[in-house]
C-alpha positions in Angstrom: -2.9 -51.2 41.2 -1.9 -47.9 39.9 1.7 -49.0 41.2 2.3 -51.6 38.3 3.2 -51.6 35.0 0.2 -50.8 33.5 -1.0 -48.5 36.2 2.5 -46.3 35.4 2.0 -46.5 31.5 -1.4 -45.2 32.1 -0.6 -42.3 33.5 1.9 -41.5 31.2 -0.6 -41.6 28.5 -3.2 -39.8 30.4 0.1 -37.1 30.8 0.6 -37.2 26.9 -2.7 -36.9 26.2 -3.6 -33.9 28.4 -0.3 -32.0 27.2 -1.4 -32.6 23.5 -4.6 -31.2 24.5 -3.0 -28.1 25.4 -1.0 -28.1 23.0 -4.3 -28.5 20.1 -5.8 -25.4 22.5 -2.7 -23.4 22.1 -2.3 -24.2 18.1 -6.5 -23.1 17.6 -6.0 -19.5 20.0 -2.6 -19.2 17.7 -4.6 -20.0 14.6 -7.7 -17.8 15.7 -5.3 -15.0 16.7 -3.5 -15.4 13.4 -6.7 -15.6 10.9 -7.7 -12.5 13.0 -4.3 -10.9 12.0 -4.5 -11.4 8.3 -8.2 -10.5 8.5 -6.9 -7.4 9.7 -3.8 -7.0 7.4 -6.1 -7.6 4.3 -8.5 -4.9 5.5 -5.7 -2.3 6.0 -4.4 -3.4 2.3 -7.9 -2.7 0.8 -8.1 0.2 2.4 -4.3 1.6 1.7 -5.6 0.7 -2.0 -8.7 2.4 -2.1 -7.7 5.5 -0.7 -4.7 5.3 -3.4 -7.1 4.6 -6.0 -8.9 7.5 -4.4 -6.1 9.9 -4.6 -4.9 8.8 -8.0 -8.1 9.2 -9.4 -8.5 13.1 -8.7 -5.2 14.2 -10.1 -4.7 15.6 -13.5 -1.6 12.8 -14.6 -1.5 9.4 -16.2 -0.9 6.6 -13.0 0.0 3.5 -14.2 1.2 0.3 -13.0 2.7 -2.0 -15.5 3.4 -5.7 -14.6 6.9 -7.8 -16.0 4.6 -9.5 -18.6 3.4 -6.5 -20.0 -0.2 -6.4 -18.3 -1.4 -2.7 -17.1 -2.5 -3.8 -13.8 -3.8 -0.4 -13.0 -4.8 3.0 -14.9 -6.4 6.0 -13.4 -9.3 7.4 -15.8 -7.4 10.4 -16.6 -6.1 8.2 -19.3 -9.5 8.5 -21.0 -10.0 12.4 -20.0 -6.7 13.0 -21.8 -6.2 10.1 -24.6 -9.7 9.1 -25.2 -8.4 5.3 -24.3 -11.1 3.3 -22.1 -9.7 1.3 -18.8 -10.8 -1.7 -20.6 -8.8 -1.5 -23.1 -5.5 -0.4 -21.2 -6.2 -3.8 -19.0 -7.4 -5.9 -21.6 -4.1 -6.8 -23.7 -0.2 -6.7 -23.0 0.6 -4.3 -25.8 -0.9 -2.2 -25.1 1.8 0.1 -23.3 3.5 -0.5 -26.5 1.7 0.5 -29.4 -0.5 3.0 -27.5 2.0 5.0 -25.3 5.5 4.4 -26.6 5.2 3.9 -30.3 8.4 4.4 -30.6 11.4 2.5 -32.3 11.6 -1.6 -31.2 15.1 -0.7 -30.0 14.0 2.1 -28.3 11.2 0.4 -26.4 13.5 -2.9 -25.7 15.6 -0.4 -24.0 12.4 1.0 -21.8 11.5 -2.0 -20.9 14.9 -3.8 -19.9 15.4 -0.2 -18.2 12.5 -1.1 -16.0 12.3 -4.5 -15.6 16.0 -6.3 -15.9 18.0 -3.4 -14.4 15.6 -1.7 -12.3 16.9 1.8 -12.7 13.4 3.2 -14.1 13.5 6.2 -16.8 12.4 9.8 -16.9 11.7 10.5 -20.5 9.6 13.1 -22.8 7.5 11.8 -25.4 5.0 12.7 -27.8 1.6 10.3 -27.6 -1.2 10.5 -29.9 -4.9 10.2 -28.8 -8.0 8.3 -29.8 -8.2 11.1 -32.8 -4.4 10.9 -33.9 -3.9 14.6 -32.3 -0.7 14.6 -30.5 0.5 15.6 -26.9 3.4 16.0 -25.6 4.4 14.1 -22.0 6.7 13.7 -19.5 6.8 9.7 -18.3 8.5 9.2 -14.9 9.0 5.4 -14.4 9.9 3.8 -11.2 10.1 -0.1 -10.8 9.4 -1.3 -7.5 11.4 -4.9 -6.3 10.2 -7.8 -4.1 12.7 -9.1 -0.7 15.0 -11.0 -3.7 15.7 -7.6 -5.6 13.0 -8.7 -8.4 11.2 -6.1 -9.6 7.6 -7.2 -9.0 6.1 -3.9 -11.3 6.3 -0.6 -12.4 4.7 2.5 -11.4 4.6 5.6 -13.2 3.1 9.2 -14.2 2.7 10.6 -17.4 2.2 14.6 -16.9 1.1 16.3 -20.1 3.7 19.6 -21.4 1.7 20.2 -24.4 0.5 23.8 -23.4 3.9 24.0 -21.3 6.0 23.3 -24.6 3.6 25.4 -27.2 3.8 28.4 -24.4 7.8 27.8 -24.8 7.6 27.9 -28.3 5.6 31.2 -28.2 8.1 33.1 -26.0 10.7 32.3 -28.6 9.3 32.8 -31.5 8.3 36.7 -29.3 12.3 36.4 -28.8 12.7 36.0 -32.4 10.6 38.6 -33.6 12.2 40.9 -31.3 15.7 40.1 -32.3 14.8 40.0 -35.2 13.3 43.8 -35.1 16.5 45.0 -33.2 18.4 43.7 -36.3 16.6 46.1 -38.7 17.0 48.7 -36.6 20.8 48.7 -36.4 20.8 48.1 -40.3 18.6 50.6 -41.3 20.3 52.9 -38.7 23.6 52.2 -40.0 23.0 51.8 -44.2 20.7 55.3 -43.4 24.2 57.5 -42.4 26.4 56.2 -45.7 23.3 56.6 -47.8 22.2 60.5 -46.8 26.2 61.4 -47.3 26.1 59.4 -50.7 22.8 61.3 -51.1 24.0 65.1 -50.4 27.3 64.1 -52.5 25.5 63.6 -55.4 23.1 66.0 -55.0 25.6 69.1 -54.6 27.6 67.5 -58.1 24.3 67.7 -60.0 23.1 71.1 -58.2 27.1 72.2 -59.6 27.1 71.0 -63.3 25.4 72.1 -66.0 22.3 70.6 -67.5 24.0 69.4 -70.5 26.9 68.1 -68.8 27.0 64.2 -69.6 28.4 63.6 -65.9 
């Protein structure tokens, strides 16, 4: 009967089953909600990455991302436009940045790597980079590390701006200034020398005109 021990046990079991069913429904609802949130967040991240890639594809800068193992995770197509290297070449191996972009002494390259991935300070340097044909170009290279929640550097984002023409203009301006200064110095020297020479020449002519033609002086 319902009042005996078996009846009370059956009633307790039914309550437990009802509670488990309610919990299962809650878990299923939570899983569906979580799955929807993950899908929405993933969609947002994909859209954000697409916007980022679209944005950096249209700027006259080399925009890149390097991972701690040396892999180039991302670089925009301006790398091909300005230096002639393909995107596949940049992302294929782990030494592209060392061999093609930095091309500096080993100690210097190791210091750049340490400041990026070990100390997390990043760097801003002016460097000469040769394109695929060996033509030297001058860039300002600015790298900014990104850390995770534990403070470890996850990757390094950077931009490289071509300042070759600016450097050429600066050299032309310096040469023009040097020429102007040389012209001023030459004019001053000519003026400074002309006066005593004129006096000496006039005095010599007076002496010459005042002496007889057979005078040895």
